[in-house]
Phi, psi and omega in degrees: 000141183292147177078165179288151180298327181291315180291325178293321179293320178298318177298314183299317180297316180294317182298317180296325176298315180292325178295319177295321179298320179293319182288314187275312186261355180059039181241129176265150176245097181262177181297334179266004178121186180280149177206156175292146177305134182302140179305330180303330183275356183286154179299323181296315181293319178298319177297318180297317179297315179299320180295315179298317179298316182295316182289338181288343183080008184251012184296316180300316178297318180297322178290320176297320177300320183290341179260358181268071184289129184255140173269126175251136178246133186219129172252129181240136187248135182223128179290336184255012176295128177305137185303327181293342180257009176297122184093000181299133185247137180234122173269114184259118177240136180216153171052057181285327179047056185298147177081355185276324183240125174303129181086359184294314180295320179297324179294322178292318179301317179299324183287332185255353182300133180093351176275132178234078184282167172285329185211142170250135175234137176247122183253048165095168183058056169285324177264180174227111185051041177078006181240153352295168182302156190308318181299315179291321178301318180294321179294322178290330180285332189306314180297329178294313181291328179290338183283346181227108183272101184264133183301321182259014175080201185236132174247149180217152165235159181269152177251185183287345176268349185269141178266160183302323184294343179295329183302314181295319179296319178297316182291327174295333178270009175094008178264130177275115180264121179264116181241093180056053183204168183245153176224134179264132174253137188239141166226098187063234179272354183272150185222140165247137176258123176250122179251129179241134184242146171292160182305135178249004180278315180242341188229044183295140168221152179303340179298332180292309181290329177295319179293323179299314184278343182288329181272112189242350192250147169075190179280118189241137177243134179251131172251122179215159181285323182239162178277012190287354176254015187299316181297317179297319179295321178297315180295331180275357175089017175292155183252331182219139183228120180243133186203181179209238174082319190278341188059016183066011185106327179066306175246105187237161174284162175308139186090357177086013180293126184286128177276317184234117180255114188274000182281144175269345174207169180054043184294339178284356180252030189283347182201139169077197182284143176211166181217133166254195189313292180245010188246130171254143183216163177218125176254110184290145172285351179091145178271336177251190180216142177267175181304132018266020174071032175228158175222143175222127177057030182199077185293147174292158185215154159242145189233122176258113184253130178244126180274134180232143175269123183262000000 
């Protein structure tokens, strides 16, 4: 397991405390402080959305849209990318929400079959409100990971829907979970540093920002669940930032205009490719879908990113 057993246990204890606070008191702990759980996440609002979708007569179309996972291909150019990593490919998967939609995992497998990336990264929300339980979630995830044989394996960070116990299950299944820590990838003498942070939307701890700023050397990639640390990552000299959380809006107006933006900051980074001063980033629309399990004008995606030296 990544990290020392003592630091991992300290993280687990803190994370479970925050999870209980969210469940019992309906309070999230974000990077900007504590706040009440957004009304959008309440059972009443979810019921209302499902009812409107059903009465609209568009539920069937929305479910078909949610299973039409699209592959996006993206080449990103960096003048300081180590030459040995020119052409390095990363399959970015986010917000899988396994077990929530019948046929959802199979749809993702179809989208990634035949891809042989150098690295797979998961940027959170494998579960939905902590369900299914970690063991079942890992079993549902297994066919997806088996469909893409990555030379450097699979890295993951947790999202606001994932519980702390999922980390151990993922690592038992061969996924390296980065919890406020860095991992070096090597090609000969060349190195990429990948830093992975625990969720800062609902379960923020100072350890996340400390880990981000502690890694100062070389070409650095940040994996986080949300884009809300983008400015800090840019100031720290990171080159690539991969995240999800927003589902791209999931239910959007024609043209992809987002109706509901769930970010508390950096709301302009809610979908797709973006750039800050020296930082390039990508916010995935997500491969899965949360309740009510429909999508409009916002297809789910898997993203194959290829790094290029310019």
